[in-house]
All heavy atoms as TSV, in Angstrom:
chain	resi	resn	atom	element	x	y	z
A	1	GLY	N	N	46.859	20.172	17.983
A	1	GLY	CA	C	45.865	20.505	16.971
A	1	GLY	C	C	45.790	19.508	15.838
A	1	GLY	O	O	44.780	19.404	15.187
A	2	LEU	N	N	46.880	18.757	15.603
A	2	LEU	CA	C	46.894	17.818	14.479
A	2	LEU	C	C	45.823	16.742	14.600
A	2	LEU	O	O	45.134	16.431	13.644
A	2	LEU	CB	C	48.261	17.144	14.371
A	2	LEU	CG	C	49.260	17.829	13.444
A	2	LEU	CD1	C	50.589	17.108	13.478
A	2	LEU	CD2	C	48.722	17.865	12.022
A	3	CYS	N	N	45.687	16.215	15.793
A	3	CYS	CA	C	44.752	15.111	16.014
A	3	CYS	C	C	43.318	15.469	15.640
A	3	CYS	O	O	42.677	14.775	14.882
A	3	CYS	CB	C	44.781	14.701	17.490
A	3	CYS	SG	S	45.522	13.091	17.735
A	4	SER	N	N	42.830	16.599	16.171
A	4	SER	CA	C	41.438	16.964	15.938
A	4	SER	C	C	41.176	17.191	14.452
A	4	SER	O	O	40.121	16.858	13.938
A	4	SER	CB	C	41.062	18.200	16.742
A	4	SER	OG	O	41.835	19.297	16.303
A	5	GLY	N	N	42.159	17.731	13.741
A	5	GLY	CA	C	41.990	17.954	12.307
A	5	GLY	C	C	41.820	16.650	11.562
A	5	GLY	O	O	40.966	16.523	10.694
A	6	ALA	N	N	42.611	15.651	11.928
A	6	ALA	CA	C	42.526	14.341	11.275
A	6	ALA	C	C	41.165	13.701	11.547
A	6	ALA	O	O	40.552	13.124	10.661
A	6	ALA	CB	C	43.654	13.443	11.761
A	7	GLN	N	N	40.704	13.832	12.778
A	7	GLN	CA	C	39.406	13.247	13.132
A	7	GLN	C	C	38.280	13.915	12.358
A	7	GLN	O	O	37.392	13.251	11.849
A	7	GLN	CB	C	39.149	13.402	14.631
A	7	GLN	CG	C	39.839	12.331	15.453
A	7	GLN	CD	C	39.575	12.504	16.929
A	7	GLN	OE1	O	39.418	13.614	17.406
A	7	GLN	NE2	N	39.563	11.401	17.661
A	8	THR	N	N	38.349	15.225	12.269
A	8	THR	CA	C	37.323	15.966	11.535
A	8	THR	C	C	37.305	15.530	10.079
A	8	THR	O	O	36.258	15.291	9.500
A	8	THR	CB	C	37.575	17.490	11.618
A	8	THR	OG1	O	37.696	17.854	12.983
A	8	THR	CG2	C	36.437	18.260	10.984
A	9	ARG	N	N	38.509	15.406	9.512
A	9	ARG	CA	C	38.611	14.993	8.116
A	9	ARG	C	C	38.030	13.600	7.917
A	9	ARG	O	O	37.327	13.340	6.965
A	9	ARG	CB	C	40.074	15.035	7.660
A	9	ARG	CG	C	40.244	15.855	6.406
A	9	ARG	CD	C	41.576	15.744	5.718
A	9	ARG	NE	N	42.708	15.285	6.525
A	9	ARG	CZ	C	43.494	16.082	7.230
A	9	ARG	NH1	N	43.294	17.382	7.271
A	9	ARG	NH2	N	44.524	15.580	7.899
A	10	ARG	N	N	38.331	12.697	8.852
A	10	ARG	CA	C	37.837	11.331	8.739
A	10	ARG	C	C	36.312	11.319	8.790
A	10	ARG	O	O	35.659	10.619	8.035
A	10	ARG	CB	C	38.411	10.475	9.870
A	10	ARG	CG	C	38.346	8.997	9.530
A	10	ARG	CD	C	38.961	8.120	10.584
A	10	ARG	NE	N	40.326	8.515	10.926
A	10	ARG	CZ	C	40.785	8.640	12.168
A	10	ARG	NH1	N	39.988	8.440	13.188
A	10	ARG	NH2	N	42.018	8.987	12.403
A	11	LYS	N	N	35.764	12.108	9.684
A	11	LYS	CA	C	34.310	12.176	9.828
A	11	LYS	C	C	33.683	12.694	8.531
A	11	LYS	O	O	32.680	12.173	8.064
A	11	LYS	CB	C	33.940	13.076	11.001
A	11	LYS	CG	C	32.500	12.960	11.420
A	11	LYS	CD	C	32.219	13.731	12.701
A	11	LYS	CE	C	30.786	13.523	13.135
A	11	LYS	NZ	N	30.398	14.423	14.213
A	12	MET	N	N	34.297	13.722	7.962
A	12	MET	CA	C	33.776	14.286	6.715
A	12	MET	C	C	33.823	13.250	5.600
A	12	MET	O	O	32.907	13.134	4.816
A	12	MET	CB	C	34.590	15.519	6.299
A	12	MET	CG	C	34.155	16.780	7.028
A	12	MET	SD	S	35.244	18.166	6.689
A	12	MET	CE	C	35.084	18.293	4.914
A	13	GLY	N	N	34.901	12.477	5.568
A	13	GLY	CA	C	35.036	11.429	4.565
A	13	GLY	C	C	33.924	10.409	4.676
A	13	GLY	O	O	33.380	9.956	3.682
A	14	ARG	N	N	33.582	10.069	5.909
A	14	ARG	CA	C	32.515	9.087	6.126
A	14	ARG	C	C	31.181	9.648	5.632
A	14	ARG	O	O	30.427	8.957	4.962
A	14	ARG	CB	C	32.434	8.726	7.608
A	14	ARG	CG	C	31.748	7.401	7.831
A	14	ARG	CD	C	31.700	7.030	9.295
A	14	ARG	NE	N	33.027	6.972	9.894
A	14	ARG	CZ	C	33.319	7.414	11.119
A	14	ARG	NH1	N	32.390	7.938	11.869
A	14	ARG	NH2	N	34.547	7.338	11.582
A	15	GLU	N	N	30.908	10.892	5.982
A	15	GLU	CA	C	29.673	11.533	5.527
A	15	GLU	C	C	29.614	11.541	4.003
A	15	GLU	O	O	28.590	11.288	3.408
A	15	GLU	CB	C	29.586	12.978	6.046
A	15	GLU	CG	C	29.302	13.079	7.519
A	15	GLU	CD	C	27.976	12.471	7.908
A	15	GLU	OE1	O	26.966	12.753	7.238
A	15	GLU	OE2	O	27.938	11.683	8.864
A	16	GLU	N	N	30.771	11.842	3.387
A	16	GLU	CA	C	30.844	11.901	1.934
A	16	GLU	C	C	30.532	10.543	1.312
A	16	GLU	O	O	29.771	10.452	0.358
A	16	GLU	CB	C	32.250	12.336	1.515
A	16	GLU	CG	C	32.259	13.616	0.706
A	16	GLU	CD	C	33.660	14.189	0.608
A	16	GLU	OE1	O	34.537	13.476	0.105
A	16	GLU	OE2	O	33.858	15.329	1.036
A	17	SER	N	N	31.113	9.486	1.862
A	17	SER	CA	C	30.895	8.157	1.294
A	17	SER	C	C	29.442	7.729	1.497
A	17	SER	O	O	28.871	7.050	0.654
A	17	SER	CB	C	31.851	7.135	1.913
A	17	SER	OG	O	31.598	6.999	3.289
A	18	LYS	N	N	28.861	8.155	2.607
A	18	LYS	CA	C	27.448	7.849	2.854
A	18	LYS	C	C	26.597	8.488	1.748
A	18	LYS	O	O	25.720	7.856	1.177
A	18	LYS	CB	C	27.036	8.407	4.218
A	18	LYS	CG	C	25.736	7.863	4.741
A	18	LYS	CD	C	25.357	8.478	6.071
A	18	LYS	CE	C	26.035	7.803	7.255
A	18	LYS	NZ	N	25.443	8.200	8.545
A	19	GLN	N	N	26.897	9.753	1.453
A	19	GLN	CA	C	26.179	10.486	0.417
A	19	GLN	C	C	26.390	9.823	-0.943
A	19	GLN	O	O	25.454	9.660	-1.714
A	19	GLN	CB	C	26.671	11.944	0.385
A	19	GLN	CG	C	25.929	12.831	-0.602
A	19	GLN	CD	C	24.453	12.942	-0.270
A	19	GLN	OE1	O	24.066	12.941	0.889
A	19	GLN	NE2	N	23.618	13.021	-1.282
A	20	GLN	N	N	27.619	9.421	-1.228
A	20	GLN	CA	C	27.924	8.781	-2.510
A	20	GLN	C	C	27.174	7.461	-2.659
A	20	GLN	O	O	26.657	7.157	-3.721
A	20	GLN	CB	C	29.430	8.544	-2.641
A	20	GLN	CG	C	30.192	9.811	-3.008
A	20	GLN	CD	C	31.698	9.614	-2.948
A	20	GLN	OE1	O	32.181	8.615	-2.417
A	20	GLN	NE2	N	32.432	10.560	-3.475
A	21	ALA	N	N	27.117	6.694	-1.585
A	21	ALA	CA	C	26.415	5.416	-1.624
A	21	ALA	C	C	24.932	5.642	-1.886
A	21	ALA	O	O	24.304	4.926	-2.655
A	21	ALA	CB	C	26.603	4.669	-0.309
A	22	LYS	N	N	24.393	6.690	-1.243
A	22	LYS	CA	C	22.987	7.026	-1.430
A	22	LYS	C	C	22.731	7.386	-2.895
A	22	LYS	O	O	21.775	6.917	-3.506
A	22	LYS	CB	C	22.636	8.214	-0.523
A	22	LYS	CG	C	21.161	8.280	-0.183
A	22	LYS	CD	C	20.940	9.023	1.129
A	22	LYS	CE	C	20.536	10.435	0.883
A	22	LYS	NZ	N	20.289	11.189	2.116
A	23	GLU	N	N	23.633	8.208	-3.459
A	23	GLU	CA	C	23.488	8.612	-4.855
A	23	GLU	C	C	23.636	7.425	-5.788
A	23	GLU	O	O	22.903	7.303	-6.770
A	23	GLU	CB	C	24.518	9.690	-5.197
A	23	GLU	CG	C	24.134	11.051	-4.632
A	23	GLU	CD	C	25.285	12.045	-4.682
A	23	GLU	OE1	O	26.295	11.763	-5.364
A	23	GLU	OE2	O	25.171	13.096	-4.042
A	24	ALA	N	N	24.568	6.535	-5.484
A	24	ALA	CA	C	24.776	5.353	-6.315
A	24	ALA	C	C	23.528	4.472	-6.308
A	24	ALA	O	O	23.098	3.979	-7.354
A	24	ALA	CB	C	25.981	4.567	-5.818
A	25	ALA	N	N	22.943	4.294	-5.128
A	25	ALA	CA	C	21.735	3.480	-5.012
A	25	ALA	C	C	20.600	4.109	-5.802
A	25	ALA	O	O	19.853	3.424	-6.500
A	25	ALA	CB	C	21.336	3.329	-3.546
A	26	ALA	N	N	20.473	5.436	-5.708
A	26	ALA	CA	C	19.418	6.144	-6.429
A	26	ALA	C	C	19.640	6.029	-7.931
A	26	ALA	O	O	18.689	5.801	-8.691
A	26	ALA	CB	C	19.387	7.613	-6.015
A	27	ALA	N	N	20.895	6.163	-8.375
A	27	ALA	CA	C	21.204	6.066	-9.798
A	27	ALA	C	C	20.872	4.671	-10.317
A	27	ALA	O	O	20.310	4.521	-11.400
A	27	ALA	CB	C	22.676	6.381	-10.042
A	28	LYS	N	N	21.205	3.659	-9.526
A	28	LYS	CA	C	20.930	2.276	-9.902
A	28	LYS	C	C	19.423	2.059	-10.019
A	28	LYS	O	O	18.940	1.466	-10.987
A	28	LYS	CB	C	21.515	1.350	-8.834
A	28	LYS	CG	C	21.655	-0.084	-9.245
A	28	LYS	CD	C	22.447	-0.808	-8.174
A	28	LYS	CE	C	22.493	-2.299	-8.425
A	28	LYS	NZ	N	23.138	-2.996	-7.316
A	29	ALA	N	N	18.688	2.572	-9.044
A	29	ALA	CA	C	17.232	2.433	-9.051
A	29	ALA	C	C	16.634	3.139	-10.274
A	29	ALA	O	O	15.732	2.615	-10.921
A	29	ALA	CB	C	16.639	3.004	-7.765
A	30	ASN	N	N	17.175	4.329	-10.581
A	30	ASN	CA	C	16.690	5.066	-11.743
A	30	ASN	C	C	16.958	4.311	-13.033
A	30	ASN	O	O	16.110	4.266	-13.924
A	30	ASN	CB	C	17.350	6.454	-11.814
A	30	ASN	CG	C	16.788	7.396	-10.775
A	30	ASN	OD1	O	15.709	7.149	-10.227
A	30	ASN	ND2	N	17.499	8.454	-10.481
A	31	ALA	N	N	18.143	3.717	-13.133
A	31	ALA	CA	C	18.500	2.951	-14.328
A	31	ALA	C	C	17.567	1.764	-14.483
A	31	ALA	O	O	17.075	1.489	-15.585
A	31	ALA	CB	C	19.943	2.485	-14.236
A	32	ASN	N	N	17.295	1.080	-13.364
A	32	ASN	CA	C	16.387	-0.066	-13.402
A	32	ASN	C	C	14.978	0.373	-13.790
A	32	ASN	O	O	14.307	-0.299	-14.569
A	32	ASN	CB	C	16.352	-0.770	-12.046
A	32	ASN	CG	C	17.618	-1.559	-11.789
A	32	ASN	OD1	O	18.366	-1.857	-12.711
A	32	ASN	ND2	N	17.875	-1.890	-10.548
A	33	ALA	N	N	14.539	1.494	-13.267
A	33	ALA	CA	C	13.209	2.015	-13.578
A	33	ALA	C	C	13.122	2.360	-15.072
A	33	ALA	O	O	12.131	2.045	-15.731
A	33	ALA	CB	C	12.908	3.253	-12.739
A	34	ALA	N	N	14.186	2.979	-15.599
A	34	ALA	CA	C	14.208	3.342	-17.012
A	34	ALA	C	C	14.162	2.100	-17.885
A	34	ALA	O	O	13.458	2.067	-18.905
A	34	ALA	CB	C	15.462	4.157	-17.328
A	35	LYS	N	N	14.889	1.068	-17.477
A	35	LYS	CA	C	14.886	-0.200	-18.208
A	35	LYS	C	C	13.488	-0.791	-18.229
A	35	LYS	O	O	13.001	-1.259	-19.253
A	35	LYS	CB	C	15.851	-1.177	-17.520
A	35	LYS	CG	C	16.900	-1.751	-18.455
A	35	LYS	CD	C	17.809	-2.734	-17.737
A	35	LYS	CE	C	18.965	-2.034	-17.055
A	35	LYS	NZ	N	19.814	-2.938	-16.279
A	36	LYS	N	N	12.836	-0.738	-17.070
A	36	LYS	CA	C	11.490	-1.292	-16.926
A	36	LYS	C	C	10.518	-0.541	-17.827
A	36	LYS	O	O	9.689	-1.145	-18.508
A	36	LYS	CB	C	11.056	-1.199	-15.467
A	36	LYS	CG	C	9.867	-2.062	-15.127
A	36	LYS	CD	C	9.575	-1.992	-13.645
A	36	LYS	CE	C	9.826	-3.341	-12.995
A	36	LYS	NZ	N	9.563	-3.320	-11.559
A	37	VAL	N	N	10.632	0.792	-17.833
A	37	VAL	CA	C	9.756	1.619	-18.669
A	37	VAL	C	C	9.935	1.262	-20.141
A	37	VAL	O	O	8.962	1.114	-20.880
A	37	VAL	CB	C	10.030	3.125	-18.436
A	37	VAL	CG1	C	9.350	3.967	-19.500
A	37	VAL	CG2	C	9.544	3.526	-17.043
A	38	ALA	N	N	11.187	1.096	-20.565
A	38	ALA	CA	C	11.463	0.739	-21.955
A	38	ALA	C	C	10.821	-0.600	-22.291
A	38	ALA	O	O	10.247	-0.764	-23.375
A	38	ALA	CB	C	12.966	0.683	-22.194
A	39	ARG	N	N	10.917	-1.537	-21.356
A	39	ARG	CA	C	10.330	-2.864	-21.577
A	39	ARG	C	C	8.810	-2.760	-21.676
A	39	ARG	O	O	8.187	-3.376	-22.547
A	39	ARG	CB	C	10.742	-3.796	-20.431
A	39	ARG	CG	C	10.582	-5.263	-20.764
A	39	ARG	CD	C	11.384	-6.139	-19.818
A	39	ARG	NE	N	10.984	-5.924	-18.427
A	39	ARG	CZ	C	11.836	-5.690	-17.434
A	39	ARG	NH1	N	13.110	-5.637	-17.653
A	39	ARG	NH2	N	11.381	-5.503	-16.210
A	40	VAL	N	N	8.213	-1.962	-20.804
A	40	VAL	CA	C	6.760	-1.775	-20.812
A	40	VAL	C	C	6.326	-1.126	-22.131
A	40	VAL	O	O	5.316	-1.514	-22.716
A	40	VAL	CB	C	6.305	-0.925	-19.603
A	40	VAL	CG1	C	4.854	-0.509	-19.761
A	40	VAL	CG2	C	6.484	-1.717	-18.325
A	41	ASP	N	N	7.110	-0.145	-22.585
A	41	ASP	CA	C	6.790	0.513	-23.852
A	41	ASP	C	C	6.756	-0.490	-24.989
A	41	ASP	O	O	5.872	-0.447	-25.842
A	41	ASP	CB	C	7.825	1.608	-24.167
A	41	ASP	CG	C	7.592	2.855	-23.327
A	41	ASP	OD1	O	6.512	2.941	-22.698
A	41	ASP	OD2	O	8.469	3.723	-23.307
A	42	LYS	N	N	7.709	-1.396	-24.995
A	42	LYS	CA	C	7.784	-2.410	-26.045
A	42	LYS	C	C	6.538	-3.291	-25.994
A	42	LYS	O	O	5.922	-3.577	-27.020
A	42	LYS	CB	C	9.050	-3.251	-25.860
A	42	LYS	CG	C	9.628	-3.738	-27.165
A	42	LYS	CD	C	10.965	-4.443	-26.969
A	42	LYS	CE	C	12.116	-3.476	-26.902
A	42	LYS	NZ	N	13.406	-4.114	-26.639
A	43	GLN	N	N	6.164	-3.709	-24.792
A	43	GLN	CA	C	4.970	-4.550	-24.624
A	43	GLN	C	C	3.722	-3.790	-25.078
A	43	GLN	O	O	2.838	-4.349	-25.718
A	43	GLN	CB	C	4.798	-4.942	-23.158
A	43	GLN	CG	C	5.799	-5.989	-22.700
A	43	GLN	CD	C	5.692	-6.234	-21.210
A	43	GLN	OE1	O	5.020	-5.502	-20.496
A	43	GLN	NE2	N	6.376	-7.263	-20.738
A	44	TRP	N	N	3.675	-2.526	-24.732
A	44	TRP	CA	C	2.533	-1.689	-25.056
A	44	TRP	C	C	2.347	-1.608	-26.566
A	44	TRP	O	O	1.240	-1.660	-27.072
A	44	TRP	CB	C	2.745	-0.307	-24.440
A	44	TRP	CG	C	1.636	0.673	-24.666
A	44	TRP	CD1	C	1.727	1.839	-25.353
A	44	TRP	CD2	C	0.288	0.589	-24.199
A	44	TRP	NE1	N	0.521	2.485	-25.341
A	44	TRP	CE2	C	-0.383	1.740	-24.644
A	44	TRP	CE3	C	-0.408	-0.364	-23.453
A	44	TRP	CZ2	C	-1.728	1.964	-24.362
A	44	TRP	CZ3	C	-1.743	-0.129	-23.171
A	44	TRP	CH2	C	-2.383	1.028	-23.623
A	45	GLU	N	N	3.468	-1.498	-27.289
A	45	GLU	CA	C	3.418	-1.471	-28.743
A	45	GLU	C	C	2.821	-2.766	-29.286
A	45	GLU	O	O	2.166	-2.772	-30.316
A	45	GLU	CB	C	4.830	-1.304	-29.334
A	45	GLU	CG	C	5.340	0.119	-29.262
A	45	GLU	CD	C	6.827	0.204	-29.586
A	45	GLU	OE1	O	7.364	-0.756	-30.168
A	45	GLU	OE2	O	7.431	1.228	-29.254
A	46	GLN	N	N	3.068	-3.858	-28.602
A	46	GLN	CA	C	2.568	-5.163	-29.043
A	46	GLN	C	C	1.134	-5.401	-28.569
A	46	GLN	O	O	0.587	-6.486	-28.769
A	46	GLN	CB	C	3.475	-6.282	-28.515
A	46	GLN	CG	C	4.877	-6.234	-29.102
A	46	GLN	CD	C	5.858	-7.063	-28.299
A	46	GLN	OE1	O	5.488	-7.684	-27.317
A	46	GLN	NE2	N	7.115	-7.052	-28.702
A	47	GLY	N	N	0.548	-4.400	-27.939
A	47	GLY	CA	C	-0.848	-4.513	-27.518
A	47	GLY	C	C	-1.018	-5.176	-26.159
A	47	GLY	O	O	-2.122	-5.595	-25.817
A	48	ALA	N	N	0.054	-5.287	-25.395
A	48	ALA	CA	C	-0.078	-5.835	-24.046
A	48	ALA	C	C	-0.786	-4.807	-23.180
A	48	ALA	O	O	-0.828	-3.622	-23.516
A	48	ALA	CB	C	1.297	-6.151	-23.477
A	49	LYS	N	N	-1.337	-5.268	-22.049
A	49	LYS	CA	C	-2.028	-4.301	-21.205
A	49	LYS	C	C	-1.028	-3.342	-20.558
A	49	LYS	O	O	0.106	-3.720	-20.269
A	49	LYS	CB	C	-2.910	-5.000	-20.185
A	49	LYS	CG	C	-2.226	-5.521	-18.932
A	49	LYS	CD	C	-3.280	-6.214	-18.082
A	49	LYS	CE	C	-2.981	-6.239	-16.622
A	49	LYS	NZ	N	-1.839	-6.955	-16.161
A	50	ASP	N	N	-1.466	-2.114	-20.373
A	50	ASP	CA	C	-0.584	-1.062	-19.860
A	50	ASP	C	C	-0.389	-1.238	-18.357
A	50	ASP	O	O	-1.326	-1.065	-17.577
A	50	ASP	CB	C	-1.197	0.308	-20.177
A	50	ASP	CG	C	-0.278	1.434	-19.755
A	50	ASP	OD1	O	0.886	1.141	-19.415
A	50	ASP	OD2	O	-0.716	2.587	-19.763
A	51	THR	N	N	0.834	-1.557	-17.961
A	51	THR	CA	C	1.124	-1.741	-16.530
A	51	THR	C	C	2.085	-0.657	-16.047
A	51	THR	O	O	2.677	-0.786	-14.978
A	51	THR	CB	C	1.761	-3.124	-16.279
A	51	THR	OG1	O	2.947	-3.208	-17.064
A	51	THR	CG2	C	0.814	-4.243	-16.646
A	52	SER	N	N	2.261	0.401	-16.838
A	52	SER	CA	C	3.277	1.404	-16.504
A	52	SER	C	C	3.007	2.086	-15.168
A	52	SER	O	O	3.947	2.401	-14.443
A	52	SER	CB	C	3.393	2.436	-17.627
A	52	SER	OG	O	2.151	3.062	-17.840
A	53	LYS	N	N	1.733	2.312	-14.839
A	53	LYS	CA	C	1.434	2.956	-13.555
A	53	LYS	C	C	1.878	2.078	-12.400
A	53	LYS	O	O	2.536	2.537	-11.470
A	53	LYS	CB	C	-0.068	3.233	-13.453
A	53	LYS	CG	C	-0.453	4.625	-13.881
A	53	LYS	CD	C	-1.787	5.061	-13.278
A	53	LYS	CE	C	-2.225	6.368	-13.896
A	53	LYS	NZ	N	-3.111	6.180	-15.044
A	54	ALA	N	N	1.547	0.798	-12.488
A	54	ALA	CA	C	1.931	-0.140	-11.438
A	54	ALA	C	C	3.452	-0.272	-11.386
A	54	ALA	O	O	4.048	-0.324	-10.312
A	54	ALA	CB	C	1.289	-1.499	-11.681
A	55	ASP	N	N	4.084	-0.313	-12.560
A	55	ASP	CA	C	5.540	-0.433	-12.622
A	55	ASP	C	C	6.208	0.800	-12.028
A	55	ASP	O	O	7.215	0.693	-11.343
A	55	ASP	CB	C	6.008	-0.628	-14.074
A	55	ASP	CG	C	5.832	-2.076	-14.531
A	55	ASP	OD1	O	5.568	-2.931	-13.662
A	55	ASP	OD2	O	5.956	-2.326	-15.728
A	56	ALA	N	N	5.661	1.970	-12.320
A	56	ALA	CA	C	6.233	3.204	-11.789
A	56	ALA	C	C	6.141	3.202	-10.263
A	56	ALA	O	O	7.097	3.570	-9.583
A	56	ALA	CB	C	5.499	4.414	-12.371
A	57	ALA	N	N	5.022	2.754	-9.753
A	57	ALA	CA	C	4.842	2.689	-8.304
A	57	ALA	C	C	5.838	1.700	-7.698
A	57	ALA	O	O	6.468	1.983	-6.676
A	57	ALA	CB	C	3.406	2.286	-7.968
A	58	ALA	N	N	6.000	0.558	-8.353
A	58	ALA	CA	C	6.920	-0.466	-7.871
A	58	ALA	C	C	8.355	0.057	-7.921
A	58	ALA	O	O	9.148	-0.181	-7.010
A	58	ALA	CB	C	6.785	-1.730	-8.708
A	59	ALA	N	N	8.686	0.772	-8.994
A	59	ALA	CA	C	10.032	1.318	-9.151
A	59	ALA	C	C	10.320	2.355	-8.061
A	59	ALA	O	O	11.407	2.384	-7.493
A	59	ALA	CB	C	10.190	1.944	-10.532
A	60	ALA	N	N	9.314	3.195	-7.773
A	60	ALA	CA	C	9.482	4.213	-6.733
A	60	ALA	C	C	9.703	3.538	-5.380
A	60	ALA	O	O	10.568	3.943	-4.601
A	60	ALA	CB	C	8.253	5.113	-6.685
A	61	LYS	N	N	8.932	2.473	-5.132
A	61	LYS	CA	C	9.055	1.728	-3.887
A	61	LYS	C	C	10.449	1.102	-3.790
A	61	LYS	O	O	11.099	1.160	-2.743
A	61	LYS	CB	C	7.985	0.632	-3.856
A	61	LYS	CG	C	7.589	0.159	-2.486
A	61	LYS	CD	C	6.339	-0.702	-2.592
A	61	LYS	CE	C	6.038	-1.401	-1.294
A	61	LYS	NZ	N	4.914	-2.335	-1.421
A	62	ALA	N	N	10.912	0.528	-4.898
A	62	ALA	CA	C	12.225	-0.111	-4.942
A	62	ALA	C	C	13.324	0.917	-4.714
A	62	ALA	O	O	14.294	0.660	-4.010
A	62	ALA	CB	C	12.422	-0.808	-6.280
A	63	ALA	N	N	13.168	2.095	-5.317
A	63	ALA	CA	C	14.169	3.157	-5.161
A	63	ALA	C	C	14.258	3.584	-3.702
A	63	ALA	O	O	15.351	3.772	-3.167
A	63	ALA	CB	C	13.802	4.346	-6.051
A	64	LYS	N	N	13.085	3.726	-3.080
A	64	LYS	CA	C	13.059	4.117	-1.677
A	64	LYS	C	C	13.737	3.049	-0.815
A	64	LYS	O	O	14.535	3.344	0.066
A	64	LYS	CB	C	11.598	4.313	-1.230
A	64	LYS	CG	C	11.445	5.293	-0.090
A	64	LYS	CD	C	9.994	5.529	0.260
A	64	LYS	CE	C	9.348	6.610	-0.592
A	64	LYS	NZ	N	7.958	6.859	-0.216
A	65	ALA	N	N	13.445	1.782	-1.110
A	65	ALA	CA	C	14.028	0.676	-0.358
A	65	ALA	C	C	15.534	0.629	-0.555
A	65	ALA	O	O	16.288	0.407	0.390
A	65	ALA	CB	C	13.386	-0.644	-0.797
A	66	ALA	N	N	15.978	0.865	-1.787
A	66	ALA	CA	C	17.413	0.838	-2.094
A	66	ALA	C	C	18.137	1.950	-1.334
A	66	ALA	O	O	19.211	1.735	-0.776
A	66	ALA	CB	C	17.627	0.986	-3.593
A	67	ALA	N	N	17.534	3.127	-1.312
A	67	ALA	CA	C	18.141	4.260	-0.612
A	67	ALA	C	C	18.223	3.966	0.882
A	67	ALA	O	O	19.235	4.239	1.531
A	67	ALA	CB	C	17.332	5.529	-0.867
A	68	LYS	N	N	17.150	3.375	1.418
A	68	LYS	CA	C	17.122	3.050	2.846
A	68	LYS	C	C	18.200	2.003	3.153
A	68	LYS	O	O	18.917	2.111	4.145
A	68	LYS	CB	C	15.733	2.508	3.213
A	68	LYS	CG	C	15.412	2.650	4.691
A	68	LYS	CD	C	14.051	2.086	5.026
A	68	LYS	CE	C	12.955	3.105	4.889
A	68	LYS	NZ	N	11.637	2.577	5.282
A	69	ALA	N	N	18.328	1.009	2.276
A	69	ALA	CA	C	19.319	-0.051	2.468
A	69	ALA	C	C	20.726	0.530	2.415
A	69	ALA	O	O	21.594	0.148	3.193
A	69	ALA	CB	C	19.141	-1.117	1.397
A	70	ALA	N	N	20.954	1.448	1.489
A	70	ALA	CA	C	22.267	2.065	1.360
A	70	ALA	C	C	22.621	2.834	2.631
A	70	ALA	O	O	23.748	2.759	3.113
A	70	ALA	CB	C	22.281	3.010	0.158
A	71	LEU	N	N	21.649	3.534	3.178
A	71	LEU	CA	C	21.882	4.280	4.411
A	71	LEU	C	C	22.210	3.319	5.553
A	71	LEU	O	O	23.110	3.562	6.336
A	71	LEU	CB	C	20.640	5.104	4.775
A	71	LEU	CG	C	20.543	6.451	4.092
A	71	LEU	CD1	C	19.261	7.162	4.501
A	71	LEU	CD2	C	21.743	7.334	4.428
A	72	LYS	N	N	21.473	2.223	5.623
A	72	LYS	CA	C	21.683	1.246	6.693
A	72	LYS	C	C	23.097	0.673	6.575
A	72	LYS	O	O	23.778	0.479	7.577
A	72	LYS	CB	C	20.648	0.144	6.572
A	72	LYS	CG	C	20.397	-0.549	7.895
A	72	LYS	CD	C	19.168	-1.420	7.847
A	72	LYS	CE	C	18.142	-0.992	8.879
A	72	LYS	NZ	N	16.774	-1.170	8.497
A	73	ASP	N	N	23.530	0.359	5.354
A	73	ASP	CA	C	24.866	-0.188	5.125
A	73	ASP	C	C	25.934	0.759	5.650
A	73	ASP	O	O	26.956	0.334	6.159
A	73	ASP	CB	C	25.108	-0.389	3.613
A	73	ASP	CG	C	24.443	-1.678	3.143
A	73	ASP	OD1	O	23.930	-2.419	3.981
A	73	ASP	OD2	O	24.451	-1.912	1.927
A	74	MET	N	N	25.717	2.039	5.486
A	74	MET	CA	C	26.719	3.045	5.822
A	74	MET	C	C	26.860	3.247	7.326
A	74	MET	O	O	27.879	3.688	7.806
A	74	MET	CB	C	26.377	4.390	5.172
A	74	MET	CG	C	26.540	4.395	3.685
A	74	MET	SD	S	28.273	4.236	3.226
A	74	MET	CE	C	28.273	2.685	2.389
A	75	GLU	N	N	25.826	2.941	8.074
A	75	GLU	CA	C	25.850	3.215	9.515
A	75	GLU	C	C	26.832	2.355	10.261
A	75	GLU	O	O	27.059	1.221	9.887
A	75	GLU	CB	C	24.449	3.044	10.108
A	75	GLU	CG	C	23.599	4.282	9.898
A	75	GLU	CD	C	22.151	4.064	10.295
A	75	GLU	OE1	O	21.851	3.026	10.910
A	75	GLU	OE2	O	21.332	4.900	9.970
């Protein structure tokens, strides 16, 4: 019985790290998106054209790509 328990535990650990990597990638993407928004806000105050919609779309795309990349790394 010892062997199967160790294998199960190892498998669970792998699943856990996969989840953690996914969360880390998402957190990183969110931080980058927040940074971008802050930068856009500053530009907006200076009368620059509003690109926040395009930036938000780009950030969402980047977040999705980062999450996909993190999953691929884990496999």
